C-alpha positions as a Python dict, from the first residue, in 0.01 Angstrom:
ca = {
    (1, 'M'): (0, 0, 0),
    (2, 'V'): (364, 23, 118),
    (3, 'S'): (499, -74, -228),
    (4, 'S'): (304, 205, -399),
    (5, 'F'): (404, 440, -134),
    (6, 'F'): (781, 397, -204),
    (7, 'S'): (711, 421, -584),
    (8, 'R'): (684, 793, -549),
    (9, 'S'): (921, 1062, -487),
    (10, 'K'): (773, 1315, -255),
    (11, 'P'): (906, 1486, 59),
    (12, 'I'): (705, 1259, 286),
    (13, 'N'): (888, 957, 148),
    (14, 'F'): (1233, 1110, 227),
    (15, 'I'): (1091, 1184, 582),
    (16, 'V'): (971, 822, 637),
    (17, 'I'): (1302, 684, 520),
    (18, 'G'): (1506, 928, 725),
    (19, 'V'): (1305, 833, 1033),
    (20, 'Y'): (1353, 463, 986),
    (21, 'M'): (1734, 514, 942),
    (22, 'A'): (1734, 742, 1272),
    (23, 'I'): (1562, 446, 1462),
    (24, 'F'): (1820, 186, 1352),
    (25, 'F'): (2100, 426, 1410),
    (26, 'A'): (1977, 517, 1776),
    (27, 'I'): (1932, 147, 1840),
    (28, 'A'): (2272, 81, 1719),
    (29, 'Q'): (2437, 330, 1964),
    (30, 'Y'): (2312, 144, 2297),
    (31, 'T'): (2619, -52, 2364),
    (32, 'P'): (2757, -153, 2711),
    (33, 'T'): (3023, 136, 2696),
    (34, 'F'): (2780, 389, 2607),
    (35, 'K'): (2759, 689, 2835),
    (36, 'V'): (2515, 969, 2796),
    (37, 'T'): (2706, 1293, 2802),
    (38, 'L'): (2666, 1611, 2603),
    (39, 'V'): (2955, 1543, 2396),
    (40, 'A'): (2872, 1195, 2323),
    (41, 'I'): (2513, 1289, 2206),
    (42, 'G'): (2644, 1586, 2009),
    (43, 'Y'): (2905, 1364, 1828),
    (44, 'R'): (2617, 1103, 1738),
    (45, 'I'): (2386, 1350, 1609),
    (46, 'G'): (2649, 1495, 1381),
    (47, 'T'): (2700, 1140, 1276),
    (48, 'L'): (2337, 1072, 1224),
    (49, 'L'): (2323, 1381, 988),
    (50, 'L'): (2606, 1257, 782),
    (51, 'Y'): (2428, 927, 759),
    (52, 'V'): (2111, 1074, 655),
    (53, 'L'): (2291, 1318, 417),
    (54, 'S'): (2444, 1027, 245),
    (55, 'M'): (2110, 873, 175),
    (56, 'L'): (1993, 1228, 9),
    (57, 'L'): (2318, 1237, -187),
    (58, 'L'): (2284, 919, -311),
    (59, 'N'): (1918, 995, -429),
    (60, 'Y'): (2055, 1302, -600),
    (61, 'I'): (2330, 1124, -778),
    (62, 'A'): (2091, 839, -892),
    (63, 'Q'): (1816, 1077, -1016),
    (64, 'R'): (2056, 1327, -1161),
    (65, 'N'): (2232, 1080, -1379),
    (66, 'G'): (1953, 856, -1471),
    (67, 'L'): (2071, 567, -1261),
    (68, 'S'): (1716, 512, -1132),
    (69, 'R'): (1375, 633, -1197),
    (70, 'K'): (1178, 904, -1006),
    (71, 'N'): (1095, 699, -684),
    (72, 'T'): (1246, 623, -365),
    (73, 'H'): (1341, 257, -421),
    (74, 'T'): (1714, 329, -415),
    (75, 'I'): (1718, 522, -86),
    (76, 'L'): (1491, 246, 51),
    (77, 'L'): (1763, -25, -48),
    (78, 'F'): (2022, 191, 98),
    (79, 'A'): (1848, 223, 424),
    (80, 'F'): (1791, -147, 450),
    (81, 'L'): (2147, -244, 351),
    (82, 'T'): (2289, 5, 608),
    (83, 'A'): (2038, -96, 897),
    (84, 'I'): (2160, -458, 875),
    (85, 'L'): (2501, -319, 961),
    (86, 'P'): (2460, -181, 1334),
    (87, 'N'): (2843, -200, 1374),
    (88, 'A'): (2890, 52, 1072),
    (89, 'L'): (2636, 296, 1240),
    (90, 'Q'): (2865, 303, 1540),
    (91, 'R'): (3156, 403, 1331),
    (92, 'P'): (3161, 778, 1248),
    (93, 'D'): (3483, 754, 1068),
    (94, 'I'): (3348, 511, 831),
    (95, 'I'): (3026, 698, 770),
    (96, 'A'): (3228, 1022, 713),
    (97, 'S'): (3452, 827, 462),
    (98, 'N'): (3151, 684, 288),
    (99, 'F'): (2992, 1036, 254),
    (100, 'C'): (3310, 1173, 103),
    (101, 'I'): (3333, 878, -149),
    (102, 'L'): (2968, 973, -278),
    (103, 'L'): (3076, 1339, -300),
    (104, 'G'): (3384, 1222, -518),
    (105, 'F'): (3131, 977, -715),
    (106, 'R'): (2905, 1271, -795),
    (107, 'R'): (3175, 1485, -920),
    (108, 'L'): (3310, 1204, -1124),
    (109, 'L'): (2975, 1132, -1298),
    (110, 'S'): (2958, 1512, -1403),
    (111, 'L'): (3245, 1456, -1633),
    (112, 'R'): (2982, 1391, -1895),
    (113, 'N'): (2934, 1749, -1918),
    (114, 'P'): (3258, 1864, -2088),
    (115, 'K'): (3288, 2193, -1870),
    (116, 'Y'): (3562, 2214, -1608),
    (117, 'I'): (3696, 1877, -1687),
    (118, 'K'): (4009, 1912, -1475),
    (119, 'N'): (3836, 2080, -1183),
    (120, 'K'): (3603, 1782, -1162),
    (121, 'I'): (3859, 1528, -1176),
    (122, 'F'): (4066, 1709, -915),
    (123, 'D'): (3779, 1746, -688),
    (124, 'A'): (3691, 1385, -710),
    (125, 'A'): (4045, 1274, -613),
    (126, 'V'): (4056, 1512, -330),
    (127, 'Y'): (3732, 1371, -183),
    (128, 'I'): (3886, 1027, -202),
    (129, 'G'): (4184, 1143, -32),
    (130, 'I'): (3983, 1306, 254),
    (131, 'A'): (3783, 983, 264),
    (132, 'S'): (4127, 783, 337),
    (133, 'L'): (4200, 1027, 624),
    (134, 'F'): (3906, 882, 797),
    (135, 'Y'): (3940, 508, 687),
    (136, 'F'): (4251, 447, 502),
    (137, 'W'): (4151, 173, 287),
    (138, 'S'): (3893, 390, 115),
    (139, 'I'): (4186, 522, -82),
    (140, 'L'): (4140, 224, -320),
    (141, 'F'): (3851, 422, -448),
    (142, 'I'): (4091, 620, -634),
    (143, 'V'): (4076, 364, -907),
    (144, 'I'): (3720, 480, -979),
    (145, 'V'): (3854, 807, -1065),
    (146, 'F'): (4099, 666, -1335),
    (147, 'F'): (3834, 449, -1472),
    (148, 'G'): (3600, 775, -1483),
    (149, 'V'): (3884, 933, -1686),
    (150, 'F'): (3899, 644, -1915),
    (151, 'Y'): (3522, 625, -1968),
    (152, 'F'): (3460, 1006, -2015),
    (153, 'V'): (3787, 1204, -2101),
    (154, 'S'): (4069, 967, -2186),
    (155, 'E'): (4184, 1181, -2495),
    (156, 'N'): (4387, 1428, -2275),
    (157, 'F'): (4684, 1274, -2113),
    (158, 'R'): (4707, 1552, -1838),
    (159, 'N'): (4376, 1422, -1701),
    (160, 'W'): (4561, 1104, -1580),
    (161, 'I'): (4795, 1299, -1377),
    (162, 'I'): (4535, 1513, -1192),
    (163, 'P'): (4407, 1233, -956),
    (164, 'I'): (4770, 1191, -812),
    (165, 'L'): (4785, 1570, -770),
    (166, 'G'): (4463, 1548, -580),
    (167, 'L'): (4594, 1283, -335),
    (168, 'L'): (4923, 1479, -292),
    (169, 'M'): (4732, 1795, -202),
    (170, 'V'): (4531, 1616, 69),
    (171, 'Y'): (4852, 1461, 209),
    (172, 'V'): (5031, 1790, 226),
    (173, 'F'): (4734, 1985, 382),
    (174, 'A'): (4679, 1706, 631),
    (175, 'N'): (5062, 1744, 737),
    (176, 'C'): (5024, 2129, 745),
    (177, 'F'): (4722, 2064, 984),
    (178, 'T'): (4925, 1812, 1210),
    (179, 'L'): (5210, 2031, 1215),
    (180, 'L'): (5001, 2331, 1344),
    (181, 'W'): (4809, 2108, 1592),
    (182, 'N'): (5057, 1858, 1705),
    (183, 'D'): (5382, 1998, 1593),
    (184, 'S'): (5476, 1681, 1394),
    (185, 'F'): (5471, 1542, 1070),
    (186, 'F'): (5302, 1197, 983),
    (187, 'L'): (5495, 972, 727),
    (188, 'L'): (5324, 758, 460),
    (189, 'S'): (5405, 450, 672),
    (190, 'E'): (5218, 584, 976),
    (191, 'Y'): (4914, 663, 749),
    (192, 'A'): (4883, 331, 573),
    (193, 'A'): (4665, 87, 776),
    (194, 'P'): (4779, -288, 798),
    (195, 'I'): (4629, -569, 599),
    (196, 'S'): (4431, -869, 791),
    (197, 'L'): (4324, -1172, 629),
    (198, 'D'): (4182, -1328, 956),
    (199, 'F'): (3813, -1383, 866),
    (200, 'D'): (3723, -1553, 1209),
    (201, 'P'): (3551, -1245, 1339),
    (202, 'Y'): (3289, -1288, 1057),
    (203, 'L'): (3199, -1619, 1206),
    (204, 'M'): (3005, -1472, 1500),
    (205, 'A'): (2616, -1481, 1473),
    (206, 'D'): (2561, -1113, 1422),
    (207, 'K'): (2848, -1057, 1184),
    (208, 'L'): (2764, -1382, 988),
    (209, 'F'): (2397, -1252, 943),
    (210, 'S'): (2496, -908, 802),
    (211, 'L'): (2757, -1049, 571),
    (212, 'G'): (2534, -1327, 460),
    (213, 'I'): (2253, -1090, 362),
    (214, 'T'): (2487, -854, 198),
    (215, 'A'): (2637, -1127, 3),
    (216, 'I'): (2311, -1265, -114),
    (217, 'C'): (2187, -929, -227),
    (218, 'I'): (2534, -861, -414),
    (219, 'L'): (2483, -1206, -599),
    (220, 'F'): (2100, -1167, -660),
    (221, 'F'): (2094, -801, -752),
    (222, 'F'): (2395, -849, -988),
    (223, 'I'): (2219, -1137, -1170),
    (224, 'I'): (1907, -924, -1223),
    (225, 'Y'): (2111, -629, -1327),
    (226, 'S'): (2291, -846, -1588),
    (227, 'V'): (1958, -936, -1740),
    (228, 'K'): (1814, -582, -1735),
    (229, 'S'): (2135, -400, -1835),
    (230, 'K'): (2074, -494, -2203),
    (231, 'Q'): (1762, -255, -2196),
    (232, 'K'): (1964, 44, -2075),
    (233, 'S'): (2095, 302, -2283),
    (234, 'T'): (2467, 319, -2409),
    (235, 'K'): (2477, 678, -2239),
    (236, 'G'): (2401, 530, -1901),
    (237, 'K'): (2620, 225, -1890),
    (238, 'P'): (2954, 389, -1800),
    (239, 'A'): (2793, 516, -1473),
    (240, 'M'): (2651, 168, -1405),
    (241, 'R'): (2997, 5, -1485),
    (242, 'L'): (3148, 266, -1229),
    (243, 'M'): (2891, 143, -966),
    (244, 'L'): (2978, -203, -1031),
    (245, 'L'): (3343, -127, -992),
    (246, 'Q'): (3277, 68, -656),
    (247, 'I'): (3097, -271, -521),
    (248, 'C'): (3442, -466, -630),
    (249, 'I'): (3643, -227, -464),
    (250, 'G'): (3424, -256, -155),
    (251, 'V'): (3462, -629, -152),
    (252, 'V'): (3826, -589, -170),
    (253, 'I'): (3811, -363, 136),
    (254, 'V'): (3599, -626, 309),
    (255, 'I'): (3864, -871, 245),
    (256, 'V'): (4183, -645, 347),
    (257, 'A'): (4024, -457, 631),
    (258, 'P'): (4240, -473, 961),
    (259, 'I'): (3923, -485, 1187),
    (260, 'K'): (3661, -689, 1047),
    (261, 'D'): (3321, -608, 1229),
    (262, 'T'): (3106, -573, 914),
    (263, 'S'): (3128, -194, 939),
    (264, 'E'): (3345, -202, 623),
    (265, 'L'): (3037, -347, 436),
    (266, 'L'): (2910, 21, 432),
    (267, 'F'): (3111, 94, 118),
    (268, 'I'): (2898, -149, -75),
    (269, 'A'): (2574, -12, 53),
    (270, 'A'): (2534, 284, -197),
    (271, 'P'): (2625, 127, -521),
    (272, 'L'): (2449, -193, -429),
    (273, 'A'): (2135, 6, -360),
    (274, 'V'): (2148, 153, -717),
    (275, 'I'): (2209, -182, -882),
    (276, 'G'): (1925, -348, -669),
    (277, 'T'): (1659, -89, -813),
    (278, 'S'): (1669, -334, -1124),
    (279, 'Y'): (1489, -587, -923),
    (280, 'L'): (1214, -349, -767),
    (281, 'R'): (1150, -258, -1117),
    (282, 'L'): (1058, -588, -1242),
    (283, 'S'): (692, -644, -1345),
    (284, 'H'): (581, -840, -1023),
    (285, 'E'): (235, -891, -924),
    (286, 'K'): (127, -631, -668),
    (287, 'W'): (132, -866, -373),
    (288, 'I'): (492, -983, -451),
    (289, 'K'): (609, -623, -463),
    (290, 'E'): (442, -568, -124),
    (291, 'V'): (619, -872, 30),
    (292, 'N'): (962, -758, -108),
    (293, 'V'): (915, -422, 37),
    (294, 'W'): (808, -551, 391),
    (295, 'V'): (1108, -790, 383),
    (296, 'F'): (1344, -495, 306),
    (297, 'L'): (1190, -301, 588),
    (298, 'L'): (1144, -570, 854),
    (299, 'L'): (1480, -781, 776),
    (300, 'P'): (1699, -554, 984),
    (301, 'I'): (1502, -609, 1313),
    (302, 'I'): (1652, -952, 1323),
    (303, 'T'): (1984, -800, 1406),
    (304, 'L'): (1856, -689, 1725),
    (305, 'F'): (1813, -1031, 1853),
    (306, 'L'): (2173, -1156, 1755),
}
């Protein structure tokens, strides 16, 4: 049965999910403007590698920090939540930005280990800064770094300054690069992206479907998690709160994004996949679990007809 297959965590599970992601990624690339050239193919292969590495990194974060059990439910949900976003799979900048945010989140959760605290905070802030170079509004995730300091190492006031220094370092080094490459500096006003509150693009059939499914998953998974969270250990609650905060920041990015084509929903996929594993762990009948998994696997196919 498919549900029992994804209840394990073996190399074959990762291969199957990786192939599943690669198929939907490849389908998303075929647009009227796509031209088959060596440069274009190489560019997309690199993007695909980042996309698959994001899945593996999310699994590492969830398993390492006890956010999910030893199975592949989390990455199955991640594959599903990203497969319904074909526009996101066409955006290397957002995929790279999301990967950097996951790297930063990994460092942030390691603050529970009291060694090298300042290095970890600095690294997390740097990763968020790099993410903002790919997609500016991902800089909002710096809020998570401050909350991480609050939850784990708030007693030292110097820890509150380190995230700002990390962002400043990224800005300085980015300016050094542009000075060497383009012989020019870029100002903060050029770095910042505009805000758009025009939601009309979401009313198109393909975008409305992706937005609707993501919104339903946020509501449904959050309700299930709220019920199950009482059973979680006190030790793991700060990490899950940071995941919930990450979803909230992702929603804010969706609201302010200058280009609303549902690609910005990718920032919600990883934390929502972790939260959603609470649903797959419920004591369902076997046939219900089987139906659930098949729905997650097949629902993205609808996007091909919109």
